[in-house]
C-alpha positions as semicolon CSV with decimal commas, in nm:
position;residue;x (nm);y (nm);z (nm)
1;M;3,407;-7,003;7,357
2;S;3,336;-7,065;6,942
3;D;3,208;-7,396;6,799
4;V;3,429;-7,320;6,501
5;P;3,785;-7,560;6,535
6;E;4,108;-7,339;6,476
7;T;4,294;-7,415;6,179
8;P;4,661;-7,533;6,270
9;E;4,912;-7,249;6,249
10;V;5,110;-7,288;5,928
11;P;5,470;-7,172;5,984
12;E;5,580;-6,918;5,864
13;E;5,856;-7,022;5,644
14;R;5,610;-7,300;5,399
15;R;5,367;-7,020;5,408
16;D;5,317;-6,848;5,043
17;D;5,603;-7,017;4,939
18;P;5,593;-7,039;4,521
19;F;5,842;-7,310;4,495
20;T;5,625;-7,516;4,695
21;V;5,286;-7,393;4,513
22;R;5,513;-7,485;4,195
23;A;5,559;-7,845;4,276
24;A;5,219;-7,927;4,409
25;V;5,065;-7,758;4,054
26;T;5,266;-7,980;3,897
27;M;5,226;-8,308;4,109
28;S;4,876;-8,241;4,071
29;I;4,902;-8,201;3,717
30;L;5,128;-8,545;3,696
31;A;4,857;-8,683;3,899
32;V;4,577;-8,585;3,672
33;L;4,806;-8,735;3,341
34;V;4,833;-9,066;3,532
35;A;4,467;-9,122;3,567
36;I;4,400;-9,015;3,170
37;A;4,715;-9,279;3,066
38;T;4,552;-9,515;3,323
39;L;4,216;-9,475;3,179
40;L;4,313;-9,553;2,847
41;G;4,519;-9,823;2,906
42;H;4,250;-9,963;3,047
43;R;3,996;-9,897;2,723
44;A;4,278;-10,013;2,474
45;G;4,260;-10,375;2,730
46;T;3,887;-10,404;2,709
47;E;3,893;-10,326;2,307
48;E;4,172;-10,576;2,266
49;V;3,936;-10,840;2,452
50;I;3,649;-10,783;2,275
51;L;3,863;-10,769;1,916
52;Q;4,007;-11,123;2,040
53;T;3,671;-11,271;2,108
54;K;3,554;-11,122;1,759
55;A;3,802;-11,296;1,578
56;A;3,786;-11,635;1,754
57;D;3,405;-11,603;1,664
58;Q;3,489;-11,569;1,279
59;W;3,727;-11,832;1,316
60;A;3,448;-12,087;1,483
61;Y;3,203;-11,959;1,208
62;Y;3,519;-11,997;0,914
63;Q;3,517;-12,411;1,094
64;A;3,178;-12,475;1,024
65;K;3,154;-12,349;0,692
66;N;3,488;-12,542;0,632
67;I;3,291;-12,843;0,754
68;R;2,994;-12,776;0,584
69;L;3,222;-12,754;0,280
70;R;3,391;-13,139;0,334
71;E;3,042;-13,270;0,393
72;V;2,905;-13,169;0,067
73;Q;3,206;-13,270;-0,105
74;S;3,207;-13,585;0,053
75;A;2,826;-13,620;-0,064
76;A;2,931;-13,534;-0,432
77;D;3,190;-13,748;-0,465
78;M;3,001;-14,061;-0,320
79;L;2,712;-13,967;-0,587
80;S;2,960;-13,980;-0,916
81;T;3,154;-14,314;-0,773
82;L;2,840;-14,521;-0,700
83;M;2,648;-14,670;-0,889
84;P;2,268;-14,549;-0,845
85;A;1,995;-14,631;-0,993
86;D;1,846;-14,343;-1,162
87;K;2,166;-14,165;-1,300
88;E;2,002;-13,871;-1,434
89;K;1,880;-13,778;-1,058
90;A;2,220;-13,860;-0,915
91;E;2,397;-13,662;-1,129
92;L;2,191;-13,365;-1,053
93;L;2,216;-13,402;-0,708
94;R;2,596;-13,452;-0,738
95;E;2,583;-13,078;-0,938
96;K;2,390;-12,903;-0,687
97;Y;2,647;-13,057;-0,401
98;Q;2,923;-12,951;-0,626
99;K;2,757;-12,561;-0,663
100;E;2,700;-12,577;-0,271
101;A;3,088;-12,637;-0,250
102;E;3,186;-12,416;-0,448
103;R;2,944;-12,146;-0,277
104;Y;3,062;-12,282;0,103
105;S;3,470;-12,220;-0,044
106;D;3,414;-11,861;-0,158
107;E;3,242;-11,772;0,162
108;K;3,473;-11,988;0,410
109;D;3,740;-11,739;0,202
110;G;3,565;-11,425;0,304
111;V;3,535;-11,508;0,667
112;A;3,943;-11,602;0,704
113;E;3,964;-11,228;0,561
114;K;3,738;-11,122;0,787
115;A;3,885;-11,302;1,143
116;Q;4,256;-11,209;1,010
117;D;4,134;-10,831;1,019
118;F;3,972;-10,889;1,370
119;E;4,346;-11,005;1,495
120;K;4,524;-10,686;1,309
121;E;4,279;-10,491;1,492
122;R;4,315;-10,678;1,805
123;D;4,740;-10,623;1,757
124;V;4,720;-10,290;1,759
125;A;4,503;-10,252;2,048
126;G;4,722;-10,465;2,265
127;R;5,025;-10,251;2,084
128;R;4,836;-9,913;2,206
129;E;4,757;-10,099;2,555
130;D;5,125;-10,159;2,622
131;R;5,205;-9,770;2,481
132;Y;4,904;-9,665;2,754
133;D;5,074;-9,882;3,036
134;A;5,443;-9,769;2,970
135;G;5,280;-9,424;2,971
136;E;5,103;-9,442;3,288
137;V;5,469;-9,603;3,489
138;V;5,726;-9,302;3,390
139;L;5,356;-9,076;3,468
140;E;5,378;-9,244;3,815
141;I;5,770;-9,257;3,913
142;A;5,755;-8,872;3,838
143;L;5,487;-8,799;4,013
144;I;5,678;-9,034;4,319
145;I;6,031;-8,768;4,204
146;C;5,835;-8,484;4,190
147;S;5,657;-8,543;4,552
148;L;5,979;-8,555;4,711
149;T;6,058;-8,174;4,560
150;L;5,787;-8,080;4,890
151;L;5,992;-8,328;5,155
152;T;6,362;-8,228;5,039
153;K;6,323;-7,872;4,882
154;K;6,497;-7,941;4,643
155;R;6,468;-7,838;4,317
156;I;6,661;-8,131;4,149
157;F;6,380;-8,346;4,217
158;W;6,088;-8,082;4,089
159;Y;6,317;-8,125;3,728
160;S;6,334;-8,449;3,688
161;G;5,976;-8,496;3,759
162;I;5,881;-8,223;3,536
163;V;6,132;-8,450;3,252
164;L;6,011;-8,755;3,355
165;G;5,620;-8,629;3,299
166;M;5,675;-8,512;2,917
167;V;5,877;-8,837;2,857
168;G;5,509;-9,031;2,988
169;F;5,278;-8,760;2,841
170;C;5,530;-8,837;2,490
171;V;5,478;-9,251;2,538
172;T;5,124;-9,192;2,619
173;L;5,093;-8,967;2,285
174;S;5,308;-9,259;2,088
175;A;4,971;-9,516;2,182
176;F;4,723;-9,248;1,909
177;R;4,998;-9,303;1,634
178;L;5,002;-9,681;1,613
179;H;4,735;-9,809;1,317
């Protein structure tokens, strides 16, 4: 006796059926496309989270600048309304605070713009993720429909799977056009 296990006998009607081979190759291609769409969707989701974090950081920085601005404005206002003993020194100090207030005011506007830019990028990443996810779902449905070909030997399932696969592929590719 030989130690090599015997391979099961393949029925004659299933051997070298070109239609079955084509359907199996189509399913393999669809499976690869599903994997690519899934990977791109996960990456876009991660990018969206990172951009949201960056935007939140910028808004916190904006808030800190705004708080500092209000503090130095209050100090400048107090120096101009109170009766200090040394008016000259108080005026110099008030001017210093006024310049500080102007600087904070200018800086906070730039910080707000940067935060808004991050939010715009985040929104695009979110829309990309949605497209990748939609493409993934359509490709998975195409794969399932195409797999029915192997069970039923009906070409309509194969053609339907191919058409849906092309739709899913186009939906996935459309995410690259978003800006």
